N, C-alpha and C positions, 0 to 999 in steps of 0.2 A: 576573886573569882579563884577556883582553884584548878590547873588544869585541865582538860580533857583528855578522857581516859581513853584510850585507842587499845582494840583488842587486835595486839601486833599479834596474838597466834591466827589469827586467820588474812592478813596483812599481806597483799601479794609484793605491797615494797616498789610495784609500777606507778607511776603518778601522773597527773597529766595538770599543767597551766598554762590557758586560754586568754590569749588577748584581741583587740576589735584584727587585726590579719585575722583568725582564726574563720572567724563571721562573715568577712570580706567573700569565704567561697559561695554565699550561698546568698549571694545581694547587700550584705551586714554596709555598713559606711564604715569609714573611715574618718579620723578625724577631720580632716577636711571638707566631706562631705556633710559633715554634721553642721557643720560652720556658714556654709552655707547657704543650707536648711533655714537656720537663724535665721541668716540675714537677711532671706529674702520669704520670713514668712508675714502673712499681713502685719499680729500683733507687734513685731517691731518696728520695720516698715512706719508703724504709726507714731514712732518713737526717735526723732531725729541725734538726737544726745544718746542713744546706744545704738545705733546704727554708724554715729561719727567714733566713737570710740572703740567699734569692732574693727572698722579702717584703720587702727592703730593695732589690735590686737587678732593676733591669726588663731588663737585655742581657746575655741567656744568651752573647753574647761573656767581658765581664766575670766571671759567674758563669765559666765555664773557668777565665780565669785569676785566679781566685780560690782556687778550688778546687786550685788544683797549685801554690800557696804556705801558707804557717802562718798557722792553727792550724792548720787541713786538713790529712788525710792520703789517704794515695794511693789507700784503699780509696775515699773522698769521692771523688776527680779519677777512679777509673774510671767510678765508679758516673753520674756526672757527662755524662764522653766515651760508655759505652752508650748513656746515653738519645739522647742524640745522634746517634752512628750511627742508632739505628734509626730516629727524625726523617728521615733521611737516605735511608733503605731504606722507611719508605712515600712520601716523596717522588717515589721511581724508581718504584714498584709503581704510579702513576696516569698516571709519563711513560709506561708500554710498555700505556695500556689508549688506542690508538690512538679507537678508537668514541666513548670519554668527550671528546676534544679540542672548545674551541670556537675552535681556528686553525687557517685549511686547510695542508695542507700543504705543499700548490703554490705556496700563496704565499709561504710563510715562507722556502721553499725556492728560490724563485724570486729574494726580495729575498736571504740571504745569501750565495746563488752568484754574484750583483754585486761584491762587497768581496775577487774572484779572478776578476778578468774576461776573463783570457786564456783560449787554450786549454788543453786539461787537460797537461799533461807540463811548458808555457814559463812559467803569469802563478803571483809570487811576493803570497801576499795572508794578511790577519790576522784574528783575530778573537781579543781577549783579553776575558777572562769573570774574574770578581770570585767568582765561585762554585763552592761544591767539587762539586755533581748532577753526574748523563749527561746532564741533556737534552739537549743539543747530540748525542752518541752514538747519544738516543734518535729525531732529529727530521730530520737532516740526509744528505746525501745519496742523495734521488729521483732526481736528474737527470741521465741520464745522460752525458751529456756536460758534461757541468761536473766540472771537481777536486774529490775531496771535501778534508775536511780530516782532516789528520793530527797529533797532539801529539806534538812532540817532546822529547826527552832522559828518557823511558820505553822500556820494556823490558816486554812483559806476559809472566803467568808462563804462560797458553799463545796460540794465538792465535785469535785476537782474533775474534768474528761480527765480519758487512761489515755500517757500519754507511750505513742505521738499521737498528736493531735492535730485538726485543721481547724475543730471548735473552737470558740475563746471562752481566754484562760482567765481565770476570775482572782481581783484581787486577793491579797493574800496578806493580812497582818502580822508582824514582827512577834516574837516574843523574847522576855526573858529566860535563855537557857542554862540561871544559876544554881537551878534543880535539875534534877536526873541529865544533869547531858549526857554525862556516859553512854545512856541506855539509847541516847538520839545518833550513836553512831553506829556499832555495834553491831554488826553480820548487813552490811548496811551499806550500796553502794551510794558513795554522798556526795550530792552535786552541792559545792561550797561558792556563790557565791560572792566573793570576795570584798562587793564594793556596791551589793545590795543589787535592783530586781527592776524594772521598770513596773511592776506589778503590785508590787510591795505595799503596804502603809505603815504611818507610825499611828500610837492609840491617838497621836492628833489628827490623824488623819494627812500628814503628809508625808509626798514622795522618800523613799530609801532608797536614796540612791547617792555615793559619794563622786564627787566633781569637786573642779576649783584645787587650788593651791592650799587646801590646809587637809587633807586627807587624813592626816595621822590624831590628828586634836576629833575629827567628823565620827571614825568606825570607833575609837576609844569613848564619846559622847553616848555610841548606840550597844547595849549587851550585845546583842546578838553580833553586831560584825565586830566588836572586842573580841569575841566567843571564835569568829570563824578565822580571824587572825590569829589565835595560840593557839588552833586544829591544825591551820597552815604548817606553822615551827615546830608544833609537835610530831604531826607526820614528816617532816623533812629531816628531823634528827631522828627519826628512827632506827636508824645506823641503815647503810650497804641498799638505802633510796637512789629509783633512778627514775629522777624527773624531766617529761616532756614537756619546752614549753615551743609552743606555737601562739605566731604571730603579738606577740606584747615586745611593747615599746621598749621596753628595761627606764621605765623612764620613772616610775613609785620607786623611793627610795625602801619602804618600811619592806616591801615586795624585796626588794633587793638584799637587805641587808638581811634577813631572812634565810636565801639560798645562798650568799656568800656564809654564812654562816655555818649551814646544815655541808657545804661541802665541805670547809676550813677545821671543822671539828667529831664532822660525823661522819664524814666518808661518803658525803652522799655526791653521784657523779648529773651531769645534764646533757640533755640530746638537746639541741638548735634545729626546730624547723621553719625556716625560715628563708627567706631570699637574700637578706645581708649575712654578710658573713658578722663569726661571732666576735672576732676584733673589732668590729665599727661599731657592733651593739655593745661591746661592753667597754667601750670608751672611755665615757663619762660617768661607769659604778662605780661606786669606793670600792677599791679592794677588789676589780672585776677581775684581773689579772689574777686572783684565786681561782678566780671558776676555769682561766684559761688553764691552767698549771697543774692543778690538782683532781677538776671535776670533767673535765671537759672526754664525754662516749661519744658521741657523732653527730651527723650532719644531714639536714634532708636540706632540699636547695627547693625542688617542685611546689607547685601552689599543688593543698588538696583537690583542690577540679580534676588536675593533667594525671594524679597521680591514683586517684578513684573514682574516674571520668562515667558521670550515666550515660554517654554516648559517644562515640562508640560504647555500646557494653563491654565493660573488662575488665571486671569486679577485682581482677588478681593480677593486676600489671609485677613485673620485676622490681622496679623502684619502691613500693608497695613490700613486695616479701623479703626485698634487700634492708625496710626502714623492720619490720617488724622482727629478722632473723639477728638486726645488732642490739635492737632498744627491749626485748622482751625472753 
């Protein structure tokens, strides 16, 4: 597959990457909570061998990988997959309840729109997510004159609602983007779900979510997700790129290596938004010291819900102003 063409002339070179810590501000589950929901799910309670394994395995992603191999059977894997699917559905129910949100919609929309700063139909922007939830579809798109997020390389099973929405979101099929890939990206605000999405299905009807111990192989086997990873690498290496990272665990080697290469060889800079110290987050990252020595741009420590609070209504806290001034 040829490298994805990016319209760099209209690309603002400000990029966002989010992990589970981002969604957590709206009630999204961290890994430990997903494990608890799986362990307590009725379909898994009926499978004592799976639960016995889970007692020794604290990572729900590794639980999924293990039940997909011997000595477990297809029924074991189906039980865990059903439990994971129900956990994502419960998260989505929380996202739909606008009255319970702790983050100001106006502020998060202002913040996200800055990653595609040019007028509607002219700018090219990128938000990369490692989450498979539907949070962005639920919260972004309220500013009339700002570009809406689009998800390249999928085909909706029925017309999707206008985002943001609290309405049901239909399933989408994943496409092979080997032809016409560039036109899917140019002059658009692209939401790239690097590990798939809870509502995507393959041609065979299987869920398209990357989990477990073999993420690189899973991504390589999917034309769409392989293309997404190439987009991530190409965008970060465009030159003079600033990458903001929110709520990412730094535990995925394929993501880490792309960031390290962009910093080392193409001058990318990284802005950390996390309660943890960058030195601690990067301690287990191969060549992570390169990011600290050459690419460290800045740091924000407060939660999104404290910096963009819905109540009391204060869309422009001093910390929010500082982050915008430092990064954009």
